[in-house]
N, C-alpha and C positions, 0 to 999 in steps of 0.2 A: 550296313554301311559303316565305315570307320572314318573318323575325322581327326586331323591334327592341324594345329595352327601355329604360325610363327610370328611372334610379335617383334617389333623393331625397337631397340633401345637407343634413345636419343637419335643422333645422326648416323650412328654405326649400324649398318644393316646386318647385325649379328645378334644373337641372343638365344635364350632357351626356347625350345620347342615344346609346346604343351600338347599332350595326347589325351583323348577321351578314353573312357574305360574299354570300349570296344577295340580301339586302336591299340591299347596296351596289350589286350589279349591276343590280337592278331599278330602284331609285330614282335611280341616278347620283349618290349622295352619298358622302362619306367615311365611314369606319367609326365616327367619333364627331363629332356635330354638336351645336350649341346647340338647346335645346328649341324655340325659335321656328322653326328650319329643319327640324325633324323632320317626317316624313310624318304628316299629319293631327294637328297638335298639339292641336286641339280635343278629339279622342277621348281622347288621353292625359291632358289636363287633366280630362276628365270621369271617367276611371278613378281619378285621384288624389283625387277626391271620393267614392270608393266606389261609383261607378255603372259597371256593365259594359256593353259593347257586344258583342252576339253576332250574327255573320253579317250585319252591315250592308254594303250595297253602296255602294262609294265609287268616285269617278272620279279617276284619276291621269293628268295630262297633258291636252293639248287637241288637238282636231282628229283627224287621222289617227294621231297618235302617242299619243292617249289610250287607256287600258285600264281596264276595269272590274275591280275587286278586291273580294273579300269580306273584311271586316275584323272581327276579334274582339280586343277590348281589355279586359283585366281588371286590377283592382288586385292588387298583390302585398303580402302581409301578412308582418310580422315581429313576434313577441311581441304579436300581437293588434292592432297598429297598421298603417296603410297605409305601406309603405316604398317604394313605387314602382309602376310600371305596366308591363305586358307586352303587346305587340301582335303579332298574327299576321295575315299577309295572304296570300291565295291568289287565283289567277286565277279568273274566272268566265266560262264560255263565253258569247259574245255571243248565239248562237242555239242553243237546245237541239236535239239531234238527234231524229229520229222515235223512235228506240229509247228515248231518255231520257224523252220525253213519255209513251210507252206504259208504261214502267216506273213512272213517277210516278203515272199514272192507275190502274194496276193495284194499286199499294200503297195508294192512297187508298181504292179499292174494298174491298180486303181489310180495311183498318184500320177503316173506319167502318161498312160494311154488315153486318159479322159481329157487331157488338156487340149489336144487337137480338135476333136469334135465340138467341144464347148466353144473354142475360139471361132470355129466355122459358123456355128449357130449365131453367135454374137455378131460376127461380121455381116452375115446375110440379113439379120434383123435391122442393122443400121442402114444397109443399102435400101431395104424396103422402106424405112422411115424417110430417107432423103428423096426417094422416088415418089412417095405419096404424101409428102408434107402438106398439112392442111386438112387431112381427113382425120377427124377426131377419133373414130373407132380404130383406125390403123395405128395412130399415135399411141393410143391407150394399150393396144395389143403389143406394140414394140416395147413400150415401157415395162409391161409385165414380163416379156421375154428377157429383157436386159436385167431386170431385178432378179429373176430366178436363175439366170445363167451366172450372174455375179455371185449369188449365194452358193451355187454349185462349185464355182471356181474357188471360192473361199473354203468350202468343205474339202476340196481336193488339196489345197495348200495345207490345211490343218492335218490331213492324213499324212502328207509328206513330212510335215513337222514332227508328228508323233513317231513316224518311222525313224527319223534322224535321232530323236531323243532315245528311242529304244535301242538303237544301234550304238549309241554313244558317239555319234558322228556330227554333233552340233558344231558348226563353224561360226564363230563370232568375230565380227569385224567392228570393234568399238570405234566410235567417232563422237565428237561433241555435237549434240543435237538438242533442240528446244523441245522438251517433253510436252509443254502446253500446246505449241503449234502442231506437233504431231497428233495430239489428241483431237484437236479441232478438225484436222483433215480426216481423221477416222470418223468423227461424228458426222461430217458432211456426207460421207459414203452411206451412212445409216439413216439419212433423212427420210427416204421413202418408207423404210420400215418403221421409223418413229411416227411418221404421219399416219400410216395404216393403223397403228395402235392408239392414235390420238394422244401421244405422250409429249408433253412439253418439256423442254430442256432449259435449265438455267446453268450457265457456265461462269464460275467465279474463279478468277485468277489474278495475281498481281501484275503490275505493269512490267516489272523486271523479267527478263528472259530466264526461264528455268532450264538451265543447261545441265545435261547429264552426259556421261561418257558411256555409250551403249551401242549395240548393234541396231541400226535403224529398222531393218526388216523384221527382226525378232521383236523389237520393242513395239512396232506397229501391230504385230500379231498378238502380243500380250494385251495391249490396249483394246484391240478388237474383241478379244475373248472376255475381258472384264465388262465392256460395254454390252456385248451380246447377252451376258449373264444378267445384267441389270434389266435389259429389255424383257427377258423371259420372266423375271420376277415382278416387274411393274404391272399393275392392273391397267385395263383400258381406260384412257383418259387420265392416267396418273402423271406424276411429275418426277423428273429425273434431275438431280442436282449433282453437277460435276464440279469438284473443287480441287484446284491445284495450289499447293502452298510450299513454302520452303521453311524448314525449321532447322536453323543452324546449317549443318553440312548435309542435311537429308531433304530430298524433295519428295513430297507426298501427293499422290493423285488418287482421288476417291470418287466413287459413283454411289450415290445414296438414293434410296426409294422409300417413300412413306406410304405404308399400307394401312387400311382400316382394320382396327382390332376386331376380333370376333365378338358377337353378342354374348353377354353373360350366360354361362351354362352350355354354350355351344363349343365343341372342340374346334381348334383352328384347322382350316383346310390344309392338307399337305401341299407344300410348294413344289416347284419344279426342282429336279435334281441338278445341282450345280457341280460340274467337274472342272476344276481349275488346276489339276495336277501338272499338266503340261506348262501352263503359264507360271506356276509356282517354281517348277524345276529350272526353267530357262531363266527366270528372273533371278533365282539364286546363283546361277552361274555368272551373273553380271553384278553380283554383290548386293542385290535387293532382296526384299521379302514381301510376301502377300498376306493379307489378313481378311477374314470374312466374319461379319458380325450381324446378328439379328436374323438368323435363319428361320425363326418362328414368325409370329404375327407382329405387326407394328413396323418400326423402322428397320431397314435393311441396308447394309453398306458393304461394299468390297473396296479395298484400297491396296495400293502398292507403294512401297517406299524404296528409294534407290539413292545411293550417294550422289551428291551434287558435284559437278565438275567446275572447278574454279580456276581455270587457267587464266593467267593475266591477259586482260584485253579482250577476252572472249565473251564474258558475261556483262552485257551492258543493257541498260533500260531500253525497251522498245519505244521508239518515238511515236507519239500520238499522231492521228491523222491531221490535227490542226498544226502541229509543229512541222510535219512533212510539207503541208501546204505552204507554210510561211517560207520554208527553205526554197521551194520551187519558185515562189514569187520573187524572193530576193535574188535568185540566180538570173531570172529573166530581167 
């Protein structure tokens, strides 16, 4: 993968473009060039207007020397304003292999043809619940069906997401959203799974809304992936600490688990394999980054950082329940 970035000088959206070593070799350009000579300046200019390009196929060179690249160009934010653009380029195979086509078709089949049967199972389970409400055994059975169908639908969604990333067809629709509220909604969906593992959750966040400019669907999938990884790592009866903070122009959301260290002289037991490549790549497309610490024994933490959105009038402190109650009484 080759990378080049375009910084902005003062209020003028022009300036030198810096290329890393791989980009210098690929494009045959010096490490720093004028914006007009940069690879695909139109895509960079588009990013400086706040418009992202995700997985677009572009041609570099002509004739036999030309190559097809996949381009991802996103705006870079600082203090809520566009401060530059970052572009990523990677090779695209000219002709997909037979194995690639088979894998793509198989993933499409799994991703789309399973949704209908799963929705049918879930619908009939809910009909059964309403028809036999009050029967403890039936209610327990329906709850188990709903929990497992929900897990299967989540798995299908993840398969479709991976297919989109592999094809370079990720479509992002950024919008201002409260990352902490989105995280709480995801945690509520995981309550049955947390209860089954007897995991207690502590959620620490400031009163002020933590607004980011990101795609809501993909951001929920990223948070779900991080939370699911934390649950797999946590021991039965353990504690999960979720902490949302803002540090200047960056919002950080972390999931931390404390595990018992092994007894002296005993090698630590291998933990579960954590695959967060999908979350890391899609988060990077939205200007964020992901970190994982403590893969051995003891403390374990996975965290994401993403630029804060500071549009005027959008980020306001959330009113407490007491203040909201006073407002209702004053209106009445």
